[in-house]
N, C-alpha and C positions, 0 to 999 in steps of 0.2 A: 744495449740495457737495459735496465731493469723499472719496471711501472709497478712501483712501491704501493699501489691501493687500486684495486679491483673490485668492483661487484659483480663476479660471473657468475653468484647464483641466481641473479636479477631474473625476473620474470621477461625483460629484453631480451635473454640469450638462448633462451628456453628449445626457440627452432633450428640456431645454428652455429651453437658453441664451440663444435669441431671446427668449423668455417673460419669463427673469427677468430680461434689461438694459432691457426694454420697462418695466418694473416699479418696475425701480433707477428711469430715467426721471422717472416718472410721482411718484415719489417725491421729485422733487428731488436725485437724483445728477447732477449733471453731470459727473464727469470721476471716472473710475476710472484706477488703479494694477495691474495683475497682475503677479503674481510672480514669478518663477523661484527655483524650489528646488531643481532638479536641472537644471545644465547640457545634459542629454540631454533634459530637458523644453522647454528654453528656445525649440527651432521650432514648437512647438504655443505657449506664449505670446504668442510673437511675431506667430505668424499672428490671434491676437485681436486683440492691438495693433492690428496694422495693417489689419484687417477695420473697426472703430470708428474715427469720428473724437473721440468722445471719450475712448478708453482708452490709456494709454501700459504699458510695463511693465521691470521691472527684468531684472538677467543676472547669476546666481551660484548658490551651492550652500550649500543648510542644513546648520548644523553634525552634523544624523542624518545624513546623508548623504557627507558630507565622506572618509569614508572607501572611499568607491565614484570619488573624483575626485583622487587623490592626486598627481595631473602637472598638475593647473589652475595657469597661470600667471597674473602681474597683464599681462601683456601682449597671453593670449586674452582674459582680461575686457574688456578696454581695448579691443580689436579688435571686439566683442560690441558693444561698449556704442558704436560712434562714428557713431551711427546716430537718426536724431530721436525714433525711438519708445521709445529705452531712456534712462529717467531716472533710473537708480537701479544699485549696486551692491547686490547680495545676493537672497535675504537670507542673513547669516551669522552670525557669532555663537559663541556656546558653550551646550551642555547638559551640565549633568552630571547632569539629573533622571533620562534614561533611559539614559544612555551609549552609545547608538546604535555611536559612532565614540569612538576612543578619545580622550582628553584632548589626548593631545600633538597627533592628525594634526588635532581639531578648531582647536589654538591655529594650527596653520603656516596650513590655511586660512582664520582669520581674517585671519592679519596680511596671506595673499594679496590676500585680497580689500580689507582697506585700502590695500594698497600703490596699487592700481590706483583704489582710492577718491583717492587723492591725488594720483595723474597725471593720472587723465579728471578734477577738481576735482566730480565726482560723488557725490551722499548714500552713506553706506552702510547701509543696512539690517540692522539687530543686533537679532540674538533673544538673547536670554540668562537659562538657567532655572538657578536655585540653584548662581550661578557669577560670583556678584556685584563679588567681589573680584578676583577674577582677569580679569574682564572690565573692568571701573576702570582697573587695572592696563594691561593691554594699550592700551584708548584713551588713557592720560594718554600713554606712551611715547612710542606712533605721532604722537600731536599732536606731542609737540617734538620730533620728527624732521621733522613736514610737516605741518600744520592739513590736519584736512579736514572735510566737513559729516557729521554724525554725526544717524541718528534711533532713536533707544530705542523700537524696534518692541513693541506692544501691553506695556507697561511692568507686570508685577507684581513687581518688583524695590522694595529696601527703599529707605529714606530717602538711606544714602552713596551708593550709588551713582547716585540721582537728582542728588542735588546736587552730585555730582563730575562728572556728566555735563552739567550746566548749567553749570558754570564752563569745560569744554572747547567751550559755543557748540551742545549736541546737543538735537534736538527732542523730544517724549517724545510717541507715541501711547496713545491709550486706544479700546479697544474695547468691545463687551456684556459681559464681564465688570463694568466698572464698575457693571453694573444688578443684577450677583446680590447677595440678602440676605446672604453668604456673603462679599462681597469686600471685608469693613470695610479691612480693612490695606492695599488697594490703594488704597481712598475716602481713605486717610489721608493717604498720599504725594502723590495725587494731586491733593489741595488747596493743598498747597506748592508745584507749579508754577504756574510764571506766565501768562496765558491767552495770551500771545504765544508761547509754546515748546509749545504744545499741537495736535495734530490728530487726527482720526477716522479710525476704519479699523472695519472687521467682521470682518475675519480668516474673512469669510465661505470655505467653507461650515461655517466650525468657529464656538465663543462664541457662538452665536444670543442677543443679547440679551434681557431681559423686555420684555412679555408671551409672545414667543413663544416663552423658551427650553424646547427639545424637539425642535424641526420642525430642519429643513434652513437655516442662516443662509443670509441671500444681502444684495447692497447696496442691496436695498429695504428695509433694517430699520435703516440708518445714522441716522435720525433718531430711534429711539429712544436709540443710542448719545450724541446730544447732548442729547438729552432729561435721560437720566442726569448726565453732565456740568452742563449748566444748572441740577439742582436743586442741586448744589454751591456754585453761584454765585449764584443768587438771580435767574436773566434767563432767559432764553426758548432754547428749542430754534433758533430760528430762528439768535437772535443770537450762538447757539454756533457755528453750520455758518455762516454768513459770516465771522466769526473764524478759524477753522478754516480754512478755506479761504483765506482770505487768505495763513494761516501758512505753510499747503504748498506756494502758489505760490512763496514766496519759499526752504522748502528746494528743491523740485525746479525749479530755475531754467530748464530745457529745455522746460519744459509753460508753452505762450504764454497769458497773460493776455488775456481776451476779455470 
């Protein structure tokens, strides 16, 4: 299995990261994508990827932090991504729920990341919360200028953004939220996504799946995300894991298949 969104540089793992990685591998997680949420975190994120043969990373700034990186350019992101271990741009996007950064700043940052994805041909990892319409609009406008690979990460949006994203060739990732009893609306949307466009993630240390909800999340719990998706398609978690890993390798083309 491939955990396509892990935050391994988080403080939650400072004391026991080697044990966390060992448990992941024992659970069958054979690849991980370490996510950069701020440009000043990139050295730490990349150091983790460089130290492990089965971990790759992204480069970018989360919309929450876009106000702190007003001068980021596409050229800077492209230069940082010119490394075998860097396989994606982001995470980036729009978040109107918390509003930690002004929407105009988030929008500028989002487009900057997209321009880097267009020129580098790397996937852009999109975070969107309570911003479906504007996210869809920007993705459509930028795709019309120059197509680029899209991942709608940890998807909790509505049917319309999902549909419009699929039309643009986007992939959709699902997390432990899929297993939450309260997440009926999320499951209703995910049921409509073709299985060849879905990939798996934990978004650890957040969003711990059932039956471990309330604990710190970690990549070893990815099989429970696969099981939640498998229940929706009357198949096994092992089959879902294999399908989603193949999907992820098509999206993250810099990662070698083995």
